[in-house]
MARNU-859870 format. One record per residue: residue number from 1; x, y, z of N, C-alpha, C in turn; residue in three letters. Coordinates in steps of 0.05 Angstrom, whole numbers. Each point is the difference from the previous one (the first is absolute). Layout:
BEGIN
<n: NUM&nc1: X&nc2: Y&nc3: Z&cac1: X&cac2: Y&cac3: Z&cc1: X&cc2: Y&cc3: Z&res: ALA> .
...
This chain:
BEGIN
<n: 1&nc1: 3499&nc2: -475&nc3: 5838&cac1: 7&cac2: 18&cac3: -22&cc1: 24&cc2: 17&cc3: 7&res: VAL> .
<n: 2&nc1: 1&nc2: 13&nc3: 24&cac1: 23&cac2: 17&cac3: 6&cc1: 27&cc2: -16&cc3: -2&res: PRO> .
<n: 3&nc1: 1&nc2: -24&nc3: 10&cac1: 25&cac2: -15&cac3: -1&cc1: 7&cc2: -6&cc3: -29&res: ALA> .
<n: 4&nc1: -19&nc2: -6&nc3: -17&cac1: 6&cac2: -6&cac3: -28&cc1: 8&cc2: 24&cc3: -16&res: LEU> .
<n: 5&nc1: -10&nc2: 24&nc3: 7&cac1: 7&cac2: 23&cac3: -16&cc1: 29&cc2: 7&cc3: 2&res: THR> .
<n: 6&nc1: 13&nc2: -8&nc3: 22&cac1: 29&cac2: 5&cac3: 3&cc1: 17&cc2: -19&cc3: -16&res: LYS> .
<n: 7&nc1: -11&nc2: -23&nc3: -6&cac1: 15&cac2: -21&cac3: -14&cc1: -7&cc2: -3&cc3: -30&res: GLU> .
<n: 8&nc1: -24&nc2: 8&nc3: -7&cac1: -10&cac2: -5&cac3: -28&cc1: 4&cc2: 25&cc3: -17&res: ALA> .
<n: 9&nc1: 7&nc2: -4&nc3: -25&cac1: 1&cac2: 22&cac3: -19&cc1: -28&cc2: 12&cc3: -4&res: ASN> .
<n: 10&nc1: -20&nc2: -18&nc3: -3&cac1: -27&cac2: 9&cac3: -4&cc1: -20&cc2: -21&cc3: 11&res: HIS> .
<n: 11&nc1: -22&nc2: 9&nc3: 10&cac1: -21&cac2: -17&cac3: 10&cc1: -26&cc2: 6&cc3: -14&res: ILE> .
<n: 12&nc1: -14&nc2: -21&nc3: -10&cac1: -26&cac2: 3&cac3: -12&cc1: -20&cc2: -12&cc3: 19&res: TYR> .
<n: 13&nc1: -19&nc2: 16&nc3: 9&cac1: -21&cac2: -9&cac3: 17&cc1: -25&cc2: -2&cc3: -17&res: CYS> .
<n: 14&nc1: -11&nc2: -24&nc3: -2&cac1: -23&cac2: -5&cac3: -16&cc1: -22&cc2: -11&cc3: 18&res: ILE> .
<n: 15&nc1: -24&nc2: 12&nc3: -1&cac1: -23&cac2: -10&cac3: 16&cc1: -25&cc2: 7&cc3: -16&res: ASP> .
<n: 16&nc1: -19&nc2: -18&nc3: 0&cac1: -25&cac2: 4&cac3: -14&cc1: -17&cc2: 21&cc3: 14&res: ILE> .
<n: 17&nc1: 5&nc2: 3&nc3: 26&cac1: -16&cac2: 18&cac3: 17&cc1: 12&cc2: 28&cc3: -1&res: ASP> .
<n: 18&nc1: -13&nc2: 19&nc3: -14&cac1: 10&cac2: 27&cac3: -2&cc1: 3&cc2: 14&cc3: 27&res: ASP> .
<n: 19&nc1: -16&nc2: -8&nc3: 19&cac1: 3&cac2: 13&cac3: 27&cc1: 27&cc2: -7&cc3: 12&res: ARG> .
<n: 20&nc1: 9&nc2: -25&nc3: -3&cac1: 26&cac2: -8&cac3: 10&cc1: 22&cc2: 16&cc3: -13&res: VAL> .
<n: 21&nc1: -1&nc2: 4&nc3: -26&cac1: 20&cac2: 15&cac3: -15&cc1: 0&cc2: 29&cc3: 10&res: ILE> .
<n: 22&nc1: -24&nc2: 12&nc3: 2&cac1: -2&cac2: 28&cac3: 9&cc1: 12&cc2: 4&cc3: 28&res: ARG> .
<n: 23&nc1: -5&nc2: -18&nc3: 18&cac1: 10&cac2: 3&cac3: 27&cc1: 31&cc2: -3&cc3: 0&res: VAL> .
<n: 24&nc1: 9&nc2: -20&nc3: -14&cac1: 29&cac2: -4&cac3: -1&cc1: 15&cc2: 23&cc3: -12&res: GLY> .
<n: 25&nc1: -11&nc2: 10&nc3: -22&cac1: 12&cac2: 21&cac3: -16&cc1: -2&cc2: 27&cc3: 14&res: LYS> .
<n: 26&nc1: -23&nc2: 7&nc3: 11&cac1: -4&cac2: 27&cac3: 10&cc1: 3&cc2: 3&cc3: 31&res: SER> .
<n: 27&nc1: 0&nc2: -22&nc3: 15&cac1: 2&cac2: 3&cac3: 29&cc1: 23&cc2: -16&cc3: 12&res: ARG> .
<n: 28&nc1: 5&nc2: -24&nc3: -9&cac1: 19&cac2: -17&cac3: 14&cc1: 29&cc2: 3&cc3: -9&res: LEU> .
<n: 29&nc1: 4&nc2: 1&nc3: -27&cac1: 27&cac2: -1&cac3: -11&cc1: 5&cc2: 23&cc3: -19&res: PHE> .
<n: 30&nc1: -7&nc2: 24&nc3: 8&cac1: 3&cac2: 23&cac3: -17&cc1: 29&cc2: 9&cc3: -3&res: THR> .
<n: 31&nc1: 17&nc2: -8&nc3: 18&cac1: 28&cac2: 9&cac3: 1&cc1: 19&cc2: -16&cc3: -19&res: MET> .
<n: 32&nc1: -11&nc2: -21&nc3: -13&cac1: 17&cac2: -17&cac3: -16&cc1: -4&cc2: 6&cc3: -30&res: TYR> .
<n: 33&nc1: 21&nc2: 5&nc3: -14&cac1: -2&cac2: 7&cac3: -28&cc1: 3&cc2: -24&cc3: -19&res: GLU> .
<n: 34&nc1: 8&nc2: -23&nc3: 11&cac1: 5&cac2: -23&cac3: -18&cc1: -23&cc2: -20&cc3: 1&res: ASN> .
<n: 35&nc1: -25&nc2: 10&nc3: 4&cac1: -23&cac2: -18&cac3: 0&cc1: -19&cc2: 10&cc3: -22&res: ILE> .
<n: 36&nc1: -10&nc2: -18&nc3: -16&cac1: -21&cac2: 6&cac3: -19&cc1: -25&cc2: -16&cc3: 9&res: THR> .
<n: 37&nc1: -23&nc2: 13&nc3: 0&cac1: -25&cac2: -11&cac3: 10&cc1: -18&cc2: -6&cc3: -24&res: TRP> .
<n: 38&nc1: -12&nc2: -24&nc3: 0&cac1: -19&cac2: -8&cac3: -21&cc1: -25&cc2: -11&cc3: 13&res: PHE> .
<n: 39&nc1: -23&nc2: 11&nc3: -7&cac1: -25&cac2: -11&cac3: 8&cc1: -8&cc2: -19&cc3: -23&res: SER> .
<n: 40&nc1: 6&nc2: -25&nc3: 3&cac1: -4&cac2: -19&cac3: -22&cc1: -2&cc2: -28&cc3: 11&res: ARG> .
<n: 41&nc1: -14&nc2: -17&nc3: -14&cac1: -1&cac2: -28&cac3: 6&cc1: 25&cc2: -13&cc3: -11&res: ASP> .
<n: 42&nc1: 14&nc2: -17&nc3: 15&cac1: 24&cac2: -13&cac3: -10&cc1: -6&cc2: -19&cc3: -22&res: VAL> .
<n: 43&nc1: -26&nc2: -8&nc3: -3&cac1: -8&cac2: -17&cac3: -23&cc1: -4&cc2: 16&cc3: -25&res: TRP> .
<n: 44&nc1: 3&nc2: 27&nc3: 1&cac1: -1&cac2: 17&cac3: -23&cc1: 27&cc2: -1&cc3: -14&res: ASP> .
<n: 45&nc1: 0&nc2: -7&nc3: -25&cac1: 26&cac2: -5&cac3: -14&cc1: 18&cc2: 25&cc3: 0&res: GLU> .
<n: 46&nc1: -11&nc2: 23&nc3: 5&cac1: 17&cac2: 24&cac3: 1&cc1: 19&cc2: 0&cc3: 24&res: ARG> .
<n: 47&nc1: -5&nc2: -17&nc3: 20&cac1: 18&cac2: -2&cac3: 23&cc1: 22&cc2: -22&cc3: -4&res: ALA> .
<n: 48&nc1: -4&nc2: -17&nc3: -20&cac1: 17&cac2: -24&cac3: -2&cc1: 29&cc2: 6&cc3: -6&res: TRP> .
<n: 49&nc1: 7&nc2: 20&nc3: -16&cac1: 28&cac2: 5&cac3: -6&cc1: 15&cc2: 7&cc3: 26&res: THR> .
<n: 50&nc1: -12&nc2: 17&nc3: 16&cac1: 13&cac2: 7&cac3: 26&cc1: 4&cc2: -24&cc3: 18&res: ARG> .
<n: 51&nc1: -20&nc2: -18&nc3: 0&cac1: 2&cac2: -24&cac3: 17&cc1: 22&cc2: -18&cc3: -11&res: ILE> .
<n: 52&nc1: 0&nc2: -4&nc3: -27&cac1: 21&cac2: -18&cac3: -12&cc1: 28&cc2: 10&cc3: 5&res: GLU> .
<n: 53&nc1: 4&nc2: 27&nc3: 1&cac1: 27&cac2: 11&cac3: 2&cc1: 8&cc2: 6&cc3: 29&res: LYS> .
<n: 54&nc1: -18&nc2: -4&nc3: 19&cac1: 6&cac2: 6&cac3: 28&cc1: 22&cc2: -19&cc3: 11&res: ALA> .
<n: 55&nc1: 15&nc2: 10&nc3: 19&cac1: 19&cac2: -16&cac3: 14&cc1: -12&cc2: -13&cc3: 25&res: ASP> .
<n: 56&nc1: -21&nc2: 14&nc3: 11&cac1: -13&cac2: -10&cac3: 24&cc1: -30&cc2: 6&cc3: -3&res: LEU> .
<n: 57&nc1: -16&nc2: -20&nc3: 5&cac1: -30&cac2: 3&cac3: -1&cc1: -10&cc2: -7&cc3: 27&res: ILE> .
<n: 58&nc1: -15&nc2: 19&nc3: 12&cac1: -12&cac2: -4&cac3: 26&cc1: -30&cc2: 2&cc3: -2&res: ILE> .
<n: 59&nc1: -14&nc2: -20&nc3: 9&cac1: -29&cac2: 0&cac3: 1&cc1: -8&cc2: -10&cc3: 28&res: ASN> .
<n: 60&nc1: -8&nc2: 19&nc3: 17&cac1: -8&cac2: -7&cac3: 27&cc1: -30&cc2: -5&cc3: 3&res: THR> .
<n: 61&nc1: -13&nc2: -2&nc3: -23&cac1: -29&cac2: -3&cac3: 1&cc1: -10&cc2: -21&cc3: -21&res: SER> .
<n: 62&nc1: 13&nc2: -23&nc3: -1&cac1: -8&cac2: -20&cac3: -19&cc1: -29&cc2: -9&cc3: 4&res: CYS> .
<n: 63&nc1: -10&nc2: 3&nc3: 24&cac1: -28&cac2: -9&cac3: 6&cc1: -21&cc2: 18&cc3: -14&res: GLU> .
<n: 64&nc1: 9&nc2: 22&nc3: -12&cac1: -18&cac2: 18&cac3: -13&cc1: -2&cc2: -4&cc3: -30&res: HIS> .
<n: 65&nc1: 14&nc2: -21&nc3: -11&cac1: 1&cac2: -4&cac3: -29&cc1: 3&cc2: -29&cc3: -7&res: MET> .
<n: 66&nc1: -2&nc2: -6&nc3: -25&cac1: 4&cac2: -27&cac3: -10&cc1: 28&cc2: -10&cc3: 7&res: SER> .
<n: 67&nc1: 5&nc2: -26&nc3: -3&cac1: 25&cac2: -13&cac3: 6&cc1: 23&cc2: 14&cc3: -16&res: ASN> .
<n: 68&nc1: 23&nc2: 3&nc3: 13&cac1: 23&cac2: 11&cac3: -14&cc1: 8&cc2: -17&cc3: -24&res: MET> .
<n: 69&nc1: -6&nc2: -26&nc3: 1&cac1: 7&cac2: -17&cac3: -23&cc1: -15&cc2: 8&cc3: -25&res: SER> .
<n: 70&nc1: -21&nc2: 16&nc3: 2&cac1: -16&cac2: 8&cac3: -23&cc1: 9&cc2: 27&cc3: -11&res: GLU> .
<n: 71&nc1: 21&nc2: 12&nc3: 11&cac1: 9&cac2: 26&cac3: -9&cc1: 22&cc2: -3&cc3: -21&res: LEU> .
<n: 72&nc1: -6&nc2: 3&nc3: -26&cac1: 19&cac2: -7&cac3: -22&cc1: 28&cc2: 13&cc3: 3&res: PRO> .
<n: 73&nc1: 3&nc2: 25&nc3: 8&cac1: 27&cac2: 11&cac3: -1&cc1: 19&cc2: -13&cc3: 20&res: PRO> .
<n: 74&nc1: -10&nc2: -15&nc3: 20&cac1: 18&cac2: -13&cac3: 19&cc1: 16&cc2: -22&cc3: -14&res: LEU> .
<n: 75&nc1: -11&nc2: -11&nc3: -22&cac1: 15&cac2: -21&cac3: -14&cc1: 22&cc2: 11&cc3: -18&res: TYR> .
<n: 76&nc1: 1&nc2: 26&nc3: -3&cac1: 22&cac2: 13&cac3: -16&cc1: 18&cc2: 15&cc3: 19&res: LYS> .
<n: 77&nc1: -2&nc2: -4&nc3: 25&cac1: 15&cac2: 15&cac3: 20&cc1: 23&cc2: -16&cc3: 13&res: SER> .
<n: 78&nc1: 21&nc2: 13&nc3: 7&cac1: 22&cac2: -11&cac3: 16&cc1: 2&cc2: 14&cc3: 27&res: ASN> .
<n: 79&nc1: -22&nc2: 12&nc3: 9&cac1: 0&cac2: 15&cac3: 24&cc1: -1&cc2: -17&cc3: 25&res: ALA> .
<n: 80&nc1: 9&nc2: 11&nc3: 22&cac1: -5&cac2: -11&cac3: 26&cc1: -29&cc2: 9&cc3: 7&res: TYR> .
<n: 81&nc1: -12&nc2: -15&nc3: 18&cac1: -28&cac2: 7&cac3: 7&cc1: -4&cc2: -4&cc3: 30&res: PHE> .
<n: 82&nc1: -19&nc2: 15&nc3: 11&cac1: -11&cac2: -5&cac3: 27&cc1: -30&cc2: 2&cc3: -3&res: ALA> .
<n: 83&nc1: -13&nc2: -22&nc3: 5&cac1: -30&cac2: -1&cac3: -2&cc1: -11&cc2: -7&cc3: 27&res: PHE> .
<n: 84&nc1: -23&nc2: 12&nc3: 6&cac1: -14&cac2: -7&cac3: 25&cc1: -29&cc2: -5&cc3: -6&res: GLN> .
<n: 85&nc1: -11&nc2: -19&nc3: 15&cac1: -29&cac2: -5&cac3: 0&cc1: -8&cc2: -7&cc3: 28&res: SER> .
<n: 86&nc1: -25&nc2: -8&nc3: 4&cac1: -9&cac2: -8&cac3: 27&cc1: -24&cc2: -18&cc3: -2&res: ASN> .
<n: 87&nc1: -9&nc2: -9&nc3: 24&cac1: -23&cac2: -17&cac3: 2&cc1: -24&cc2: 15&cc3: 11&res: ASN> .
<n: 88&nc1: -1&nc2: 26&nc3: -3&cac1: -21&cac2: 17&cac3: 11&cc1: -24&cc2: 3&cc3: -19&res: MET> .
<n: 89&nc1: -14&nc2: -22&nc3: -4&cac1: -21&cac2: -2&cac3: -20&cc1: -25&cc2: 17&cc3: 7&res: CYS> .
<n: 90&nc1: -2&nc2: 8&nc3: 25&cac1: -24&cac2: 15&cac3: 8&cc1: 1&cc2: 30&cc3: -7&res: ASP> .
<n: 91&nc1: 22&nc2: 9&nc3: -12&cac1: 2&cac2: 28&cac3: -8&cc1: -11&cc2: 2&cc3: -29&res: ILE> .
<n: 92&nc1: -21&nc2: 16&nc3: -4&cac1: -14&cac2: 1&cac3: -26&cc1: 18&cc2: 4&cc3: -25&res: PRO> .
<n: 93&nc1: 21&nc2: 16&nc3: 2&cac1: 17&cac2: 5&cac3: -23&cc1: 20&cc2: -22&cc3: -6&res: THR> .
<n: 94&nc1: 1&nc2: -20&nc3: 17&cac1: 19&cac2: -23&cac3: -3&cc1: -14&cc2: -21&cc3: -18&res: HIS> .
<n: 95&nc1: 9&nc2: -1&nc3: -25&cac1: -13&cac2: -18&cac3: -19&cc1: 16&cc2: -25&cc3: -5&res: ILE> .
<n: 96&nc1: 25&nc2: -1&nc3: 11&cac1: 17&cac2: -23&cac3: -6&cc1: 18&cc2: -7&cc3: 23&res: ASN> .
<n: 97&nc1: -12&nc2: -5&nc3: 23&cac1: 15&cac2: -8&cac3: 24&cc1: 11&cc2: -29&cc3: -3&res: CYS> .
<n: 98&nc1: 20&nc2: -7&nc3: 15&cac1: 11&cac2: -27&cac3: 1&cc1: -3&cc2: -11&cc3: 28&res: VAL> .
<n: 99&nc1: -3&nc2: -26&nc3: 2&cac1: -3&cac2: -13&cac3: 26&cc1: 26&cc2: -8&cc3: 13&res: ALA> .
<n: 100&nc1: 22&nc2: 0&nc3: -16&cac1: 26&cac2: -8&cac3: 10&cc1: 22&cc2: 11&cc3: -18&res: SER> .
<n: 101&nc1: 24&nc2: -1&nc3: 10&cac1: 23&cac2: 9&cac3: -17&cc1: 3&cc2: -19&cc3: -24&res: ILE> .
<n: 102&nc1: -6&nc2: -25&nc3: 4&cac1: 1&cac2: -19&cac3: -23&cc1: -19&cc2: 8&cc3: -22&res: ASP> .
<n: 103&nc1: -24&nc2: 8&nc3: 7&cac1: -19&cac2: 10&cac3: -20&cc1: 10&cc2: 25&cc3: -14&res: GLU> .
<n: 104&nc1: 13&nc2: 17&nc3: 16&cac1: 12&cac2: 24&cac3: -12&cc1: 22&cc2: -7&cc3: -20&res: PHE> .
<n: 105&nc1: 17&nc2: -20&nc3: 6&cac1: 20&cac2: -10&cac3: -18&cc1: -13&cc2: -7&cc3: -27&res: TYR> .
<n: 106&nc1: -23&nc2: -13&nc3: 1&cac1: -13&cac2: -10&cac3: -24&cc1: -10&cc2: 23&cc3: -18&res: SER> .
<n: 107&nc1: -1&nc2: 25&nc3: 11&cac1: -9&cac2: 23&cac3: -16&cc1: 23&cc2: 15&cc3: -13&res: GLN> .
<n: 108&nc1: 24&nc2: -10&nc3: 4&cac1: 23&cac2: 14&cac3: -12&cc1: 4&cc2: -9&cc3: -29&res: LEU> .
<n: 109&nc1: 13&nc2: 17&nc3: -16&cac1: 7&cac2: -8&cac3: -27&cc1: 20&cc2: -24&cc3: 2&res: PRO> .
<n: 110&nc1: -1&nc2: -18&nc3: -20&cac1: 17&cac2: -23&cac3: 1&cc1: 30&cc2: 6&cc3: -3&res: HIS> .
<n: 111&nc1: 6&nc2: 25&nc3: -8&cac1: 28&cac2: 8&cac3: -3&cc1: 11&cc2: 14&cc3: 25&res: ASN> .
<n: 112&nc1: -14&nc2: -4&nc3: 22&cac1: 8&cac2: 12&cac3: 26&cc1: 15&cc2: -20&cc3: 17&res: ALA> .
<n: 113&nc1: 22&nc2: 10&nc3: 12&cac1: 15&cac2: -15&cac3: 20&cc1: -2&cc2: 15&cc3: 26&res: THR> .
<n: 114&nc1: -6&nc2: -15&nc3: 21&cac1: -3&cac2: 13&cac3: 27&cc1: 26&cc2: 1&cc3: 14&res: ILE> .
<n: 115&nc1: 6&nc2: 23&nc3: 12&cac1: 24&cac2: 5&cac3: 16&cc1: -7&cc2: -1&cc3: 30&res: ILE> .
<n: 116&nc1: -23&nc2: 12&nc3: 6&cac1: -8&cac2: 1&cac3: 29&cc1: -30&cc2: 0&cc3: 1&res: ALA> .
<n: 117&nc1: -10&nc2: -9&nc3: 23&cac1: -29&cac2: 0&cac3: 5&cc1: -5&cc2: 7&cc3: 29&res: GLU> .
<n: 118&nc1: -24&nc2: 10&nc3: 6&cac1: -6&cac2: 7&cac3: 27&cc1: -30&cc2: -1&cc3: 4&res: ASP> .
<n: 119&nc1: -9&nc2: -4&nc3: 24&cac1: -28&cac2: 1&cac3: 8&cc1: -1&cc2: 17&cc3: 25&res: GLU> .
<n: 120&nc1: -17&nc2: 20&nc3: 0&cac1: -4&cac2: 17&cac3: 24&cc1: -29&cc2: 0&cc3: 8&res: ILE> .
<n: 121&nc1: -5&nc2: -8&nc3: 24&cac1: -27&cac2: -1&cac3: 10&cc1: -7&cc2: 25&cc3: 15&res: GLU> .
<n: 122&nc1: -24&nc2: 11&nc3: -5&cac1: -11&cac2: 22&cac3: 16&cc1: -29&cc2: -7&cc3: 8&res: ASP> .
<n: 123&nc1: -13&nc2: 19&nc3: 12&cac1: -27&cac2: -6&cac3: 10&cc1: -21&cc2: -4&cc3: -23&res: ASP> .
<n: 124&nc1: 7&nc2: 6&nc3: -25&cac1: -19&cac2: -4&cac3: -22&cc1: 5&cc2: -26&cc3: -15&res: ARG> .
<n: 125&nc1: 24&nc2: -11&nc3: 2&cac1: 7&cac2: -24&cac3: -15&cc1: 30&cc2: -2&cc3: -4&res: GLY> .
<n: 126&nc1: 8&nc2: -13&nc3: -22&cac1: 29&cac2: -4&cac3: -6&cc1: 7&cc2: 13&cc3: -26&res: ILE> .
<n: 127&nc1: 22&nc2: 15&nc3: 0&cac1: 11&cac2: 13&cac3: -24&cc1: 24&cc2: -17&cc3: -9&res: ARG> .
<n: 128&nc1: -1&nc2: -8&nc3: -26&cac1: 21&cac2: -16&cac3: -12&cc1: 18&cc2: 17&cc3: -18&res: TYR> .
<n: 129&nc1: 26&nc2: -4&nc3: 3&cac1: 19&cac2: 14&cac3: -17&cc1: 18&cc2: -19&cc3: -15&res: THR> .
<n: 130&nc1: 3&nc2: 4&nc3: -26&cac1: 18&cac2: -16&cac3: -16&cc1: 19&cc2: 20&cc3: -14&res: LEU> .
<n: 131&nc1: 26&nc2: -5&nc3: 3&cac1: 21&cac2: 16&cac3: -13&cc1: 15&cc2: -18&cc3: -18&res: ILE> .
<n: 132&nc1: 5&nc2: 9&nc3: -25&cac1: 14&cac2: -17&cac3: -18&cc1: 11&cc2: 14&cc3: -25&res: GLY> .
<n: 133&nc1: 5&nc2: -15&nc3: -20&cac1: 12&cac2: 9&cac3: -25&cc1: -15&cc2: -12&cc3: -24&res: LYS> .
<n: 134&nc1: -6&nc2: 17&nc3: -20&cac1: -12&cac2: -10&cac3: -24&cc1: 22&cc2: -5&cc3: -21&res: LEU> .
<n: 135&nc1: -5&nc2: -19&nc3: -18&cac1: 19&cac2: -6&cac3: -21&cc1: -15&cc2: 1&cc3: -27&res: CYS> .
<n: 136&nc1: 6&nc2: 20&nc3: -16&cac1: -15&cac2: 4&cac3: -25&cc1: 1&cc2: -24&cc3: -17&res: ALA> .
<n: 137&nc1: -22&nc2: -6&nc3: -14&cac1: -1&cac2: -23&cac3: -17&cc1: 10&cc2: 7&cc3: -28&res: GLU> .
């Protein structure tokens, strides 16, 4: 977030977990004025306009939600994206882990083009990163 606040006109942080929003807003990033915080599910249509109009969409927790291919505003977006998931199925809040980067590819919207990919292994498993560009339909 600190690196992005210097480059972005505005940042919208959306998370369904109100605790995450409260910590970010009141303890971690209090010094930045160009961040708006929303405690909301991205599947709530009230979030879709911001997603459709974004220049960059970052989701570092795809394992906590349905496939990105199921999120309607991504099909109306021309944003760049950075998505991460992992194969750490033994964590209770992980409802949508992937076994490989190829499986993660299959969860992307069909209007996504990949620019870069990466796999990082740690003691819990493998984290997969896909960076790319969406092309509105």
